[in-house]
PASEBA-1860 file (N, C-alpha, C; in nm, 3 decimals):
! residues 295
1> MTTVADRV> 0.084/-0.120/0.000/0.000/0.000/0.000/0.088/0.125/0.000 ~ 0.055/0.220/-0.083/0.131/0.344/-0.092/0.099/0.436/0.026 ~ 0.204/0.491/0.087/0.187/0.589/0.195/0.194/0.728/0.134 ~ 0.087/0.805/0.153/0.076/0.939/0.096/0.076/1.040/0.209 ~ 0.158/1.146/0.194/0.166/1.247/0.300/0.188/1.385/0.238 ~ 0.118/1.485/0.290/0.142/1.624/0.252/0.247/1.682/0.346 ~ 0.341/1.756/0.288/0.446/1.820/0.366/0.458/1.965/0.320 ~ 0.505/2.049/0.409/0.530/2.189/0.375/0.678/2.216/0.396
9> LDGPHGPL> 0.746/2.251/0.288/0.889/2.279/0.292/0.912/2.428/0.309 ~ 1.028/2.462/0.362/1.069/2.602/0.372/1.133/2.639/0.239 ~ 1.049/2.669/0.141/1.093/2.687/0.004/1.159/2.822/-0.022 ~ 1.206/2.842/-0.145/1.279/2.965/-0.178/1.190/3.089/-0.185 ~ 1.058/3.068/-0.191/0.965/3.181/-0.198/0.856/3.168/-0.091 ~ 0.891/3.103/0.020/0.796/3.083/0.128/0.754/2.937/0.135 ~ 0.654/2.906/0.218/0.612/2.767/0.235/0.579/2.702/0.101 ~ 0.633/2.583/0.080/0.613/2.509/-0.045/0.554/2.373/-0.011
17> RVRTYVPA> 0.434/2.350/-0.058/0.366/2.224/-0.032/0.407/2.119/-0.134 ~ 0.440/2.001/-0.083/0.465/1.886/-0.169/0.385/1.769/-0.114 ~ 0.359/1.672/-0.197/0.292/1.549/-0.154/0.382/1.432/-0.189 ~ 0.412/1.349/-0.090/0.500/1.236/-0.112/0.421/1.106/-0.123 ~ 0.469/1.019/-0.207/0.407/0.888/-0.232/0.517/0.783/-0.219 ~ 0.507/0.701/-0.115/0.612/0.604/-0.087/0.553/0.464/-0.100 ~ 0.607/0.381/-0.189/0.554/0.245/-0.207/0.570/0.161/-0.081 ~ 0.488/0.057/-0.070/0.495/-0.032/0.046/0.631/-0.100/0.054
25> APAAAGLV> 0.681/-0.150/-0.060/0.814/-0.208/-0.065/0.915/-0.095/-0.084 ~ 1.039/-0.113/-0.039/1.138/-0.007/-0.058/1.149/0.035/-0.204 ~ 1.146/0.165/-0.227/1.152/0.217/-0.364/1.293/0.206/-0.419 ~ 1.303/0.163/-0.543/1.433/0.151/-0.608/1.482/0.284/-0.663 ~ 1.389/0.374/-0.687/1.422/0.505/-0.744/1.309/0.601/-0.713 ~ 1.333/0.729/-0.740/1.232/0.830/-0.712/1.212/0.922/-0.830 ~ 1.101/0.995/-0.825/1.066/1.093/-0.928/1.007/1.215/-0.862 ~ 1.063/1.331/-0.890/1.001/1.458/-0.854/0.918/1.502/-0.973
33> WAHGGGFA> 0.790/1.531/-0.951/0.693/1.548/-1.060/0.620/1.681/-1.048 ~ 0.608/1.750/-1.163/0.536/1.877/-1.169/0.420/1.865/-1.266 ~ 0.299/1.889/-1.219/0.180/1.882/-1.302/0.179/1.995/-1.404 ~ 0.090/1.985/-1.500/0.071/2.090/-1.599/-0.042/2.184/-1.561 ~ -0.078/2.271/-1.657/-0.184/2.368/-1.634/-0.152/2.505/-1.689 ~ -0.062/2.510/-1.788/-0.032/2.636/-1.853/0.032/2.738/-1.762 ~ 0.103/2.695/-1.657/0.167/2.781/-1.557/0.066/2.856/-1.470 ~ -0.062/2.842/-1.498/-0.164/2.922/-1.429/-0.269/2.838/-1.358
41> HGDLDMPE> -0.272/2.709/-1.382/-0.376/2.623/-1.327/-0.314/2.492/-1.278 ~ -0.396/2.413/-1.210/-0.354/2.282/-1.165/-0.324/2.277/-1.016 ~ -0.331/2.155/-0.960/-0.305/2.136/-0.818/-0.266/1.991/-0.793 ~ -0.239/1.959/-0.669/-0.191/1.825/-0.634/-0.300/1.719/-0.641 ~ -0.425/1.760/-0.654/-0.535/1.664/-0.657/-0.578/1.625/-0.798 ~ -0.532/1.692/-0.899/-0.573/1.661/-1.036/-0.513/1.526/-1.078 ~ -0.579/1.455/-1.169/-0.526/1.325/-1.211/-0.383/1.330/-1.260 ~ -0.344/1.439/-1.327/-0.208/1.452/-1.380/-0.105/1.466/-1.269
49> ADGVARAF> -0.150/1.494/-1.147/-0.061/1.499/-1.031/-0.085/1.375/-0.943 ~ -0.200/1.368/-0.878/-0.226/1.260/-0.782/-0.236/1.124/-0.851 ~ -0.313/1.116/-0.959/-0.328/0.987/-1.026/-0.197/0.936/-1.084 ~ -0.121/1.026/-1.145/0.009/0.987/-1.201/0.104/0.942/-1.091 ~ 0.109/1.018/-0.981/0.200/0.982/-0.873/0.165/0.846/-0.812 ~ 0.036/0.819/-0.794/-0.004/0.689/-0.739/0.033/0.576/-0.835 ~ 0.018/0.600/-0.964/0.052/0.498/-1.062/0.202/0.467/-1.060 ~ 0.284/0.570/-1.048/0.429/0.546/-1.038/0.462/0.471/-0.909
57> AELGIAVV> 0.398/0.510/-0.798/0.426/0.444/-0.671/0.389/0.296/-0.676 ~ 0.280/0.265/-0.744/0.240/0.125/-0.757/0.343/0.043/-0.835 ~ 0.423/0.111/-0.914/0.527/0.045/-0.992/0.662/0.045/-0.919 ~ 0.662/0.090/-0.793/0.783/0.083/-0.710/0.868/0.207/-0.709 ~ 0.811/0.322/-0.748/0.886/0.447/-0.756/0.831/0.545/-0.652 ~ 0.918/0.599/-0.569/0.878/0.705/-0.476/0.857/0.834/-0.555 ~ 0.756/0.912/-0.518/0.723/1.034/-0.593/0.709/1.150/-0.496 ~ 0.763/1.264/-0.538/0.738/1.392/-0.471/0.668/1.480/-0.573
65> SVDYRLAP> 0.541/1.509/-0.549/0.461/1.594/-0.637/0.463/1.736/-0.584 ~ 0.490/1.833/-0.671/0.520/1.970/-0.628/0.401/2.062/-0.654 ~ 0.358/2.132/-0.549/0.250/2.230/-0.560/0.311/2.369/-0.580 ~ 0.375/2.387/-0.694/0.444/2.513/-0.723/0.344/2.628/-0.737 ~ 0.393/2.749/-0.715/0.309/2.868/-0.723/0.273/2.900/-0.869 ~ 0.152/2.950/-0.887/0.098/2.972/-1.020/0.098/3.121/-1.057 ~ 0.096/3.143/-1.188/0.091/3.280/-1.241/-0.049/3.310/-1.295 ~ -0.107/3.427/-1.262/-0.060/3.517/-1.157/-0.098/3.464/-1.019
73> PFRYPVAR> -0.047/3.523/-0.912/0.036/3.642/-0.911/0.186/3.614/-0.921 ~ 0.226/3.487/-0.917/0.369/3.457/-0.909/0.425/3.434/-1.049 ~ 0.519/3.515/-1.088/0.574/3.509/-1.223/0.709/3.438/-1.225 ~ 0.754/3.412/-1.345/0.886/3.353/-1.366/0.993/3.434/-1.293 ~ 1.089/3.368/-1.223/1.119/3.225/-1.223/1.069/3.150/-1.100 ~ 0.966/3.201/-1.033/0.924/3.144/-0.905/0.895/2.994/-0.916 ~ 0.808/2.954/-1.008/0.769/2.813/-1.018/0.888/2.725/-1.052 ~ 0.972/2.772/-1.142/1.090/2.693/-1.179/1.182/2.672/-1.060
81> EEVAFAYA> 1.202/2.777/-0.981/1.288/2.766/-0.864/1.228/2.673/-0.758 ~ 1.096/2.672/-0.747/1.033/2.583/-0.650/1.047/2.437/-0.691 ~ 1.037/2.410/-0.819/1.059/2.273/-0.866/1.203/2.232/-0.841 ~ 1.297/2.323/-0.867/1.437/2.293/-0.839/1.460/2.265/-0.691 ~ 1.398/2.345/-0.606/1.413/2.327/-0.461/1.355/2.193/-0.418 ~ 1.238/2.158/-0.469/1.176/2.031/-0.432/1.264/1.913/-0.475 ~ 1.326/1.925/-0.590/1.415/1.817/-0.634/1.534/1.803/-0.537 ~ 1.595/1.916/-0.501/1.707/1.911/-0.408/1.666/1.849/-0.275
89> WAAASDLT> 1.545/1.887/-0.228/1.496/1.830/-0.102/1.476/1.679/-0.115 ~ 1.416/1.636/-0.223/1.391/1.494/-0.242/1.522/1.416/-0.250 ~ 1.618/1.469/-0.324/1.745/1.399/-0.341/1.819/1.382/-0.209 ~ 1.793/1.471/-0.113/1.857/1.462/0.018/1.772/1.388/0.120 ~ 1.652/1.345/0.081/1.560/1.281/0.174/1.591/1.132/0.187 ~ 1.517/1.067/0.277/1.530/0.923/0.295/1.412/0.847/0.235 ~ 1.341/0.910/0.141/1.225/0.843/0.080/1.267/0.724/-0.006 ~ 1.387/0.730/-0.060/1.447/0.616/-0.129/1.597/0.634/-0.123
97> TGPWALGG> 1.669/0.524/-0.123/1.815/0.532/-0.131/1.863/0.529/-0.275 ~ 1.770/0.515/-0.368/1.804/0.510/-0.509/1.812/0.648/-0.571 ~ 1.838/0.654/-0.701/1.849/0.782/-0.772/1.712/0.848/-0.792 ~ 1.715/0.977/-0.816/1.593/1.056/-0.837/1.591/1.115/-0.977 ~ 1.485/1.088/-1.051/1.460/1.155/-1.178/1.377/1.279/-1.152 ~ 1.369/1.364/-1.254/1.288/1.485/-1.246/1.202/1.493/-1.370 ~ 1.075/1.530/-1.354/0.990/1.538/-1.471/0.862/1.613/-1.446 ~ 0.781/1.617/-1.551/0.654/1.685/-1.541/0.577/1.675/-1.670
105> ASAGANLA> 0.458/1.730/-1.668/0.368/1.726/-1.783/0.340/1.867/-1.830 ~ 0.345/1.890/-1.961/0.308/2.016/-2.023/0.389/2.131/-1.963 ~ 0.324/2.228/-1.897/0.400/2.337/-1.836/0.492/2.285/-1.726 ~ 0.451/2.180/-1.655/0.537/2.121/-1.554/0.663/2.062/-1.615 ~ 0.652/2.009/-1.736/0.770/1.959/-1.806/0.863/2.073/-1.841 ~ 0.807/2.189/-1.876/0.889/2.308/-1.899/0.967/2.344/-1.773 ~ 0.900/2.344/-1.658/0.966/2.381/-1.534/1.080/2.285/-1.500 ~ 1.056/2.156/-1.520/1.160/2.057/-1.494/1.279/2.075/-1.588
113> TGATLKTL> 1.250/2.105/-1.714/1.357/2.124/-1.813/1.435/2.251/-1.784 ~ 1.364/2.360/-1.755/1.431/2.485/-1.725/1.517/2.476/-1.600 ~ 1.467/2.407/-1.497/1.545/2.390/-1.374/1.672/2.311/-1.402 ~ 1.661/2.208/-1.484/1.776/2.125/-1.516/1.879/2.203/-1.597 ~ 1.832/2.280/-1.695/1.924/2.357/-1.778/1.998/2.463/-1.697 ~ 1.925/2.529/-1.606/1.989/2.628/-1.520/2.098/2.563/-1.435 ~ 2.069/2.448/-1.379/2.166/2.377/-1.297/2.288/2.338/-1.378 ~ 2.265/2.291/-1.500/2.376/2.256/-1.586/2.468/2.375/-1.608
121> HVGGETPP> 2.410/2.490/-1.632/2.489/2.608/-1.666/2.562/2.669/-1.548 ~ 2.514/2.644/-1.426/2.586/2.695/-1.309/2.678/2.590/-1.249 ~ 2.689/2.476/-1.315/2.783/2.373/-1.272/2.733/2.285/-1.160 ~ 2.601/2.279/-1.140/2.545/2.192/-1.038/2.528/2.050/-1.086 ~ 2.480/1.965/-0.997/2.457/1.824/-1.030/2.316/1.809/-1.087 ~ 2.307/1.768/-1.211/2.177/1.754/-1.276/2.116/1.617/-1.246 ~ 1.985/1.604/-1.261/1.922/1.473/-1.243/1.978/1.372/-1.343 ~ 1.977/1.245/-1.310/2.027/1.144/-1.404/1.930/1.115/-1.518
129> LLVLAYPT> 1.806/1.163/-1.507/1.707/1.139/-1.611/1.601/1.248/-1.602 ~ 1.559/1.298/-1.719/1.448/1.391/-1.728/1.330/1.319/-1.793 ~ 1.212/1.334/-1.734/1.092/1.263/-1.776/0.988/1.366/-1.819 ~ 0.961/1.375/-1.950/0.878/1.482/-2.003/0.755/1.427/-2.074 ~ 0.638/1.471/-2.029/0.512/1.436/-2.095/0.460/1.558/-2.168 ~ 0.443/1.546/-2.298/0.390/1.649/-2.388/0.430/1.791/-2.345 ~ 0.562/1.820/-2.346/0.609/1.948/-2.294/0.577/2.066/-2.385 ~ 0.565/2.183/-2.325/0.568/2.310/-2.396/0.701/2.375/-2.365
137> LHPVQPAP> 0.779/2.406/-2.468/0.916/2.454/-2.449/0.950/2.576/-2.532 ~ 0.857/2.617/-2.620/0.878/2.733/-2.707/0.765/2.833/-2.688 ~ 0.796/2.960/-2.665/0.689/3.061/-2.659/0.632/3.091/-2.797 ~ 0.713/3.072/-2.899/0.668/3.079/-3.038/0.716/2.951/-3.103 ~ 0.628/2.852/-3.111/0.672/2.721/-3.156/0.666/2.710/-3.309 ~ 0.745/2.619/-3.366/0.739/2.598/-3.510/0.600/2.556/-3.555 ~ 0.567/2.584/-3.680/0.436/2.546/-3.734/0.428/2.395/-3.751 ~ 0.310/2.336/-3.735/0.296/2.192/-3.757/0.312/2.158/-3.904
145> DDALRAAL> 0.357/2.035/-3.932/0.367/1.992/-4.071/0.228/1.963/-4.126 ~ 0.221/1.928/-4.253/0.091/1.910/-4.317/0.010/1.799/-4.253 ~ 0.078/1.691/-4.213/0.006/1.577/-4.154/-0.057/1.615/-4.021 ~ 0.019/1.683/-3.936/-0.037/1.724/-3.807/-0.145/1.829/-3.826 ~ -0.123/1.921/-3.920/-0.226/2.023/-3.945/-0.356/1.958/-3.989 ~ -0.347/1.857/-4.074/-0.468/1.787/-4.118/-0.536/1.714/-4.002 ~ -0.456/1.654/-3.915/-0.512/1.584/-3.799/-0.583/1.682/-3.706 ~ -0.524/1.799/-3.686/-0.586/1.900/-3.601/-0.715/1.953/-3.663
153> DAEPDADR> -0.713/1.970/-3.793/-0.835/2.016/-3.862/-0.946/1.912/-3.851 ~ -0.907/1.784/-3.848/-1.006/1.676/-3.839/-1.061/1.660/-3.698 ~ -0.989/1.711/-3.597/-1.033/1.704/-3.457/-1.027/1.845/-3.398 ~ -1.124/1.929/-3.431/-1.118/2.070/-3.388/-1.104/2.088/-3.237 ~ -1.157/1.995/-3.158/-1.146/2.010/-3.013/-1.003/1.991/-2.965 ~ -0.918/1.931/-3.049/-0.777/1.914/-3.013/-0.693/2.035/-3.052 ~ -0.748/2.120/-3.135/-0.672/2.233/-3.190/-0.681/2.351/-3.093 ~ -0.612/2.339/-2.980/-0.626/2.437/-2.871/-0.500/2.517/-2.845
161> FGPDVVSA> -0.391/2.488/-2.914/-0.262/2.548/-2.879/-0.195/2.612/-3.000 ~ -0.271/2.700/-3.064/-0.216/2.778/-3.173/-0.122/2.886/-3.122 ~ -0.057/2.960/-3.213/0.044/3.060/-3.176/-0.006/3.165/-3.077 ~ -0.128/3.215/-3.096/-0.178/3.320/-3.007/-0.198/3.268/-2.865 ~ -0.253/3.147/-2.854/-0.277/3.087/-2.722/-0.146/3.063/-2.649 ~ -0.049/3.007/-2.721/0.079/2.975/-2.658/0.153/3.102/-2.617 ~ 0.154/3.202/-2.703/0.222/3.327/-2.668/0.158/3.392/-2.546 ~ 0.025/3.392/-2.539/-0.044/3.450/-2.424/-0.011/3.373/-2.296
169> MYENYLGA> 0.000/3.241/-2.307/0.034/3.159/-2.192/0.172/3.196/-2.138 ~ 0.268/3.213/-2.228/0.403/3.250/-2.183/0.410/3.392/-2.131 ~ 0.337/3.483/-2.191/0.338/3.621/-2.141/0.279/3.628/-2.001 ~ 0.177/3.547/-1.974/0.122/3.542/-1.839/0.224/3.485/-1.741 ~ 0.296/3.381/-1.782/0.399/3.319/-1.698/0.513/3.416/-1.672 ~ 0.558/3.484/-1.777/0.670/3.575/-1.765/0.633/3.705/-1.696 ~ 0.508/3.749/-1.716/0.472/3.883/-1.674/0.540/3.987/-1.760 ~ 0.571/3.948/-1.883/0.647/4.034/-1.974/0.626/3.981/-2.115
177> PVPTADVY> 0.662/4.058/-2.217/0.647/4.011/-2.356/0.732/3.887/-2.385 ~ 0.687/3.808/-2.479/0.755/3.684/-2.515/0.903/3.704/-2.549 ~ 0.942/3.810/-2.620/1.085/3.825/-2.654/1.178/3.834/-2.533 ~ 1.125/3.858/-2.414/1.210/3.864/-2.295/1.245/3.725/-2.241 ~ 1.184/3.620/-2.293/1.206/3.485/-2.239/1.350/3.440/-2.261 ~ 1.412/3.388/-2.156/1.544/3.328/-2.171/1.531/3.177/-2.184 ~ 1.643/3.109/-2.196/1.638/2.965/-2.222/1.590/2.885/-2.100 ~ 1.587/2.947/-1.983/1.539/2.876/-1.865/1.387/2.887/-1.851
185> AAPGLASA> 1.329/2.989/-1.913/1.183/3.001/-1.920/1.128/2.928/-2.040 ~ 1.207/2.923/-2.147/1.166/2.859/-2.272/1.282/2.776/-2.323 ~ 1.305/2.657/-2.267/1.423/2.579/-2.301/1.432/2.541/-2.449 ~ 1.321/2.546/-2.520/1.326/2.519/-2.664/1.410/2.619/-2.739 ~ 1.438/2.734/-2.679/1.522/2.834/-2.743/1.670/2.801/-2.733 ~ 1.706/2.706/-2.650/1.847/2.673/-2.629/1.908/2.611/-2.754 ~ 2.032/2.645/-2.780/2.107/2.586/-2.891/2.167/2.453/-2.849 ~ 2.217/2.378/-2.946/2.284/2.252/-2.916/2.403/2.276/-2.825
193> AELAGFPP> 2.475/2.384/-2.847/2.591/2.415/-2.762/2.547/2.438/-2.618 ~ 2.433/2.506/-2.600/2.384/2.534/-2.465/2.330/2.409/-2.398 ~ 2.299/2.305/-2.476/2.245/2.180/-2.421/2.352/2.073/-2.403 ~ 2.476/2.103/-2.437/2.584/2.005/-2.420/2.594/1.965/-2.273 ~ 2.593/1.836/-2.246/2.598/1.786/-2.110/2.464/1.768/-2.044 ~ 2.355/1.798/-2.117/2.220/1.779/-2.063/2.196/1.631/-2.034 ~ 2.119/1.598/-1.930/2.103/1.457/-1.893/2.015/1.380/-1.991 ~ 2.024/1.248/-1.990/1.933/1.166/-2.071/1.788/1.204/-2.047
201> TIMINDEV> 1.710/1.196/-2.153/1.571/1.245/-2.148/1.479/1.147/-2.218 ~ 1.366/1.120/-2.155/1.259/1.045/-2.221/1.138/1.137/-2.232 ~ 1.081/1.143/-2.352/0.969/1.232/-2.380/0.860/1.155/-2.452 ~ 0.738/1.171/-2.406/0.623/1.114/-2.476/0.527/1.229/-2.507 ~ 0.500/1.249/-2.635/0.410/1.355/-2.680/0.274/1.298/-2.714 ~ 0.177/1.388/-2.726/0.044/1.349/-2.773/0.038/1.358/-2.925 ~ -0.044/1.274/-2.984/-0.045/1.262/-3.130/-0.111/1.383/-3.197 ~ -0.233/1.417/-3.156/-0.305/1.527/-3.220/-0.296/1.646/-3.125
209> DELRVSGE> -0.183/1.715/-3.132/-0.150/1.820/-3.036/-0.045/1.910/-3.099 ~ -0.079/2.037/-3.117/0.019/2.128/-3.179/0.143/2.145/-3.092 ~ 0.133/2.124/-2.962/0.250/2.132/-2.876/0.349/2.019/-2.903 ~ 0.306/1.915/-2.973/0.399/1.809/-3.013/0.516/1.865/-3.093 ~ 0.490/1.970/-3.170/0.595/2.032/-3.250/0.705/2.086/-3.159 ~ 0.666/2.145/-3.048/0.764/2.199/-2.954/0.851/2.088/-2.895 ~ 0.787/1.980/-2.849/0.864/1.870/-2.793/0.958/1.807/-2.893 ~ 0.910/1.784/-3.013/0.992/1.719/-3.115/1.108/1.808/-3.159
217> AFAQTLRA> 1.085/1.938/-3.167/1.194/2.030/-3.204/1.302/2.030/-3.097 ~ 1.260/2.029/-2.970/1.358/2.024/-2.861/1.436/1.893/-2.865 ~ 1.367/1.783/-2.893/1.435/1.654/-2.902/1.540/1.654/-3.013 ~ 1.511/1.719/-3.123/1.608/1.728/-3.231/1.732/1.806/-3.188 ~ 1.712/1.913/-3.112/1.826/1.989/-3.064/1.906/1.908/-2.963 ~ 1.838/1.832/-2.878/1.909/1.744/-2.785/1.995/1.643/-2.861 ~ 1.941/1.586/-2.967/2.020/1.491/-3.046/2.142/1.560/-3.107 ~ 2.123/1.683/-3.155/2.237/1.757/-3.210/2.343/1.782/-3.105
225> ARVDVACS> 2.300/1.790/-2.978/2.394/1.808/-2.868/2.448/1.675/-2.817 ~ 2.415/1.566/-2.885/2.460/1.430/-2.849/2.407/1.387/-2.712 ~ 2.285/1.430/-2.682/2.217/1.387/-2.560/2.138/1.260/-2.590 ~ 2.136/1.168/-2.497/2.055/1.046/-2.508/1.909/1.085/-2.488 ~ 1.831/1.085/-2.598/1.691/1.125/-2.589/1.604/1.021/-2.659 ~ 1.499/0.978/-2.590/1.398/0.889/-2.646/1.269/0.969/-2.658 ~ 1.230/1.001/-2.780/1.112/1.083/-2.804/1.011/1.001/-2.883 ~ 0.891/0.988/-2.831/0.788/0.908/-2.895/0.653/0.975/-2.883
233> TEPGTQHG> 0.555/0.919/-2.952/0.418/0.972/-2.953/0.323/0.864/-2.906 ~ 0.232/0.900/-2.816/0.130/0.805/-2.772/0.015/0.812/-2.872 ~ -0.011/0.704/-2.945/-0.111/0.709/-3.051/-0.252/0.740/-2.999 ~ -0.326/0.814/-3.081/-0.468/0.838/-3.053/-0.496/0.933/-2.940 ~ -0.398/1.018/-2.905/-0.415/1.106/-2.790/-0.418/1.253/-2.830 ~ -0.490/1.330/-2.752/-0.484/1.476/-2.756/-0.404/1.525/-2.635 ~ -0.375/1.654/-2.633/-0.291/1.708/-2.528/-0.347/1.676/-2.388 ~ -0.257/1.631/-2.301/-0.293/1.610/-2.161/-0.350/1.474/-2.129
241> HLNRPEEG> -0.309/1.369/-2.201/-0.375/1.239/-2.179/-0.348/1.181/-2.041 ~ -0.241/1.222/-1.973/-0.219/1.173/-1.837/-0.324/1.227/-1.741 ~ -0.388/1.335/-1.778/-0.493/1.393/-1.694/-0.630/1.332/-1.721 ~ -0.634/1.236/-1.815/-0.761/1.169/-1.849/-0.738/1.018/-1.848 ~ -0.712/0.959/-1.732/-0.682/0.816/-1.726/-0.793/0.728/-1.777 ~ -0.917/0.779/-1.779/-1.029/0.699/-1.827/-1.018/0.666/-1.975 ~ -0.935/0.739/-2.048/-0.919/0.712/-2.191/-0.828/0.594/-2.220 ~ -0.751/0.551/-2.121/-0.673/0.429/-2.135/-0.531/0.446/-2.184
249> AAQPSIER> -0.492/0.565/-2.227/-0.357/0.583/-2.280/-0.256/0.624/-2.173 ~ -0.304/0.665/-2.056/-0.213/0.712/-1.952/-0.123/0.601/-1.901 ~ -0.180/0.484/-1.871/-0.101/0.379/-1.809/0.013/0.330/-1.898 ~ -0.006/0.310/-2.029/0.109/0.270/-2.111/0.223/0.372/-2.107 ~ 0.189/0.500/-2.107/0.293/0.603/-2.099/0.365/0.596/-1.965 ~ 0.289/0.583/-1.857/0.349/0.576/-1.724/0.441/0.454/-1.713 ~ 0.399/0.344/-1.768/0.482/0.223/-1.761/0.612/0.241/-1.839 ~ 0.605/0.310/-1.951/0.728/0.333/-2.029/0.821/0.428/-1.953
257> FAARILAL> 0.765/0.534/-1.897/0.846/0.622/-1.813/0.907/0.545/-1.696 ~ 0.824/0.464/-1.629/0.870/0.393/-1.510/0.984/0.298/-1.541 ~ 0.980/0.235/-1.657/1.087/0.143/-1.693/1.221/0.216/-1.700 ~ 1.219/0.337/-1.755/1.343/0.414/-1.763/1.389/0.462/-1.625 ~ 1.293/0.501/-1.540/1.329/0.547/-1.407/1.389/0.433/-1.325 ~ 1.325/0.317/-1.328/1.375/0.203/-1.253/1.508/0.154/-1.306 ~ 1.532/0.175/-1.435/1.660/0.136/-1.493/1.776/0.217/-1.437 ~ 1.746/0.335/-1.380/1.852/0.414/-1.318/1.919/0.336/-1.205
265> ASHDPDPD> 1.838/0.257/-1.133/1.892/0.180/-1.021/1.968/0.057/-1.067 ~ 1.926/0.001/-1.182/1.990/-0.122/-1.232/2.096/-0.096/-1.337 ~ 2.105/0.030/-1.382/2.200/0.068/-1.487/2.176/-0.009/-1.615 ~ 2.051/-0.038/-1.643/2.013/-0.111/-1.764/1.996/-0.011/-1.878 ~ 2.076/-0.018/-1.985/2.063/0.080/-2.092/1.940/0.059/-2.180 ~ 1.878/-0.059/-2.173/1.761/-0.086/-2.258/1.654/-0.151/-2.172 ~ 1.588/-0.071/-2.088/1.501/-0.127/-1.985/1.368/-0.179/-2.033 ~ 1.326/-0.142/-2.153/1.190/-0.175/-2.195/1.189/-0.225/-2.338
273> PRPTRTTP> 1.237/-0.347/-2.364/1.242/-0.397/-2.500/1.106/-0.443/-2.553 ~ 1.004/-0.447/-2.467/0.873/-0.494/-2.510/0.810/-0.399/-2.611 ~ 0.728/-0.450/-2.702/0.651/-0.358/-2.788/0.561/-0.272/-2.701 ~ 0.546/-0.146/-2.736/0.461/-0.056/-2.661/0.368/0.016/-2.756 ~ 0.274/0.089/-2.700/0.182/0.166/-2.782/0.246/0.294/-2.832 ~ 0.365/0.325/-2.783/0.432/0.445/-2.830/0.509/0.413/-2.956 ~ 0.519/0.509/-3.045/0.592/0.490/-3.169/0.693/0.601/-3.184 ~ 0.818/0.569/-3.226/0.921/0.671/-3.235/0.883/0.779/-3.335
281> TTSAPQSL> 0.922/0.901/-3.307/0.905/1.009/-3.403/1.025/1.010/-3.496 ~ 1.012/1.072/-3.608/1.124/1.084/-3.699/1.189/1.219/-3.688 ~ 1.122/1.288/-3.696/1.181/1.417/-3.692/1.309/1.421/-3.594 ~ 2.121/1.615/-0.407/2.170/1.674/-0.289/2.116/1.815/-0.278 ~ 2.100/1.894/-0.157/2.026/2.016/-0.157/2.075/2.115/-0.262 ~ 2.194/2.096/-0.315/2.244/2.188/-0.415/2.251/2.121/-0.549 ~ 2.174/2.015/-0.569/2.178/1.943/-0.695/2.106/2.019/-0.804 ~ 2.011/2.106/-0.769/1.947/2.191/-0.867/1.953/2.336/-0.820
289> SADATTP> 1.965/2.426/-0.914/1.989/2.566/-0.880/1.861/2.645/-0.872 ~ 1.851/2.734/-0.776/1.740/2.830/-0.766/1.797/2.970/-0.766 ~ 1.749/3.054/-0.854/1.796/3.193/-0.860/1.752/3.269/-0.737 ~ 1.814/3.381/-0.713/1.774/3.467/-0.603/1.662/3.562/-0.643 ~ 1.626/3.564/-0.772/1.526/3.659/-0.819/1.389/3.629/-0.758 ~ 1.315/3.731/-0.723/1.179/3.716/-0.671/1.082/3.785/-0.764 ~ 0.952/3.750/-0.758/0.856/3.807/-0.852/0.838/3.957/-0.831
END
């Protein structure tokens, strides 16, 4: 049985609530997880937070789910720094003696990526694995190709993340115009040179989702930087499928993520040789850094 507990940390911007999920058997590895919600919505009780964390715990992974501050009123880099702080706390905790991955969904994936990139650039210890579900990483993302555009046109309810929507989301997060975004707020802007030394990354995108373009473009830059990246698409999904477990696609994604996380403890380079529903695309307290900047 998973033990679930709410804790309040003395975070970099005041009290920071996290929820811990500890499996009944000793956990082989851990995951610090940030839910999505466009930087402005979401909480620890949503399926993308609580349901995902419980699913990972059932697979033997300890989880720290982060209740980071939302915009408004809290603007960049507050949420990113809180995710970084939670990771450092988890890595120093006794929730597991194994390694800790860092990840998130959508905007939460952005926060995990930005925190990791900042740590890399200041010479800190980065997580051994980044776990990204349908991330948003560009404030102005590349246009979808003809196939994705046709799929979005065929499913109008999935066509929710066009350029205007995404730019407005980032401007709300930044509290400033999109051109002010740095690579820690929008990691998709980073060059291959800036990503040199970035940790191994597993990414699962949604199929009919314009944000897939952002994730795939970032994966291409990671490859150019010679980073170990596994980027795939969960078939038949729209954006946010981990937040809709009733659709049936969440568990296969979680199992694929979990295999990579658990492999950290076994040092297995190919932890999940089984066929999956995903298909490849073509295209310590100071382990993560928190800036001194306040909103």
